[in-house]
N, C-alpha and C positions, 0 to 999 in steps of 0.2 A: 504494500500500500504506500502511496506517496506520502511524504512527510506532512504537507498541509492537510491532506484529507484525514490522516490518522490523528493529527492534533485536533481537528474539528470534531471528529467522532468521539474522541476521549472527552473533550470539554463539554460536548453536548450530552454525553452519557452522565457526566458528573454534574450536570445542570448548571454549568458555567456558561450560560447562553451568550452573555455579552462578549466574553472572550472567544467563544466559538464563532461568533458572527464575523470577527476579524479575519478568520482563516478562509472564509468562503471565496473571496475573490482570488485567493492564492491557489485555489484548487484547479484553475484553468478551465478547460471546456467541460470538465466533469460536473461542474456546478454552474448553472446558468443564472441569468438575471432573475428569472422567475423563481428559482430556488432561493435566491437572496431575499426577494420580496416576501415569499411564503414564510421564510424563517423569521423575518422581522414581524410579520403579522401574527404568526403563531405565538411568539413569545413577547409581543408588544414592546419591541425594541426600537420604536420609531426615532426617538431623539438620539439614541446610541447609533443607530444606522446612519442618520444624517451626519453625525459627527465623524464616524469612521470613513464614510464614503464621500465626504465633502470635496476631496481632491480628485475624485473619480466620477464626477457627475455626468460626463459625456458617456460613460459606460454604464454606471449604476445611478440612475436618478431616483433616489429614495424619497425625495420630496413628494412625489405623486402618491406614494403609499401613505405618507403622513397626512396629506390633505384629504384622503379618503376617510380617515378617522374622524376628522372635524365635523 
């Protein structure tokens, strides 16, 4: 298993969702933008997602997910 995927899996299993979220974009094509949004919605990590992905907005626009919550 690739290192980012294994770290994501371990942190997710240990319920360290915020930390696990940071590994999703490092997983390459194995985790898509829909996976990221689904994970953010599932664990209600909207603000954390926007903070983590603020520099990657062209690829991961998390603000749309946050706006749906409002």
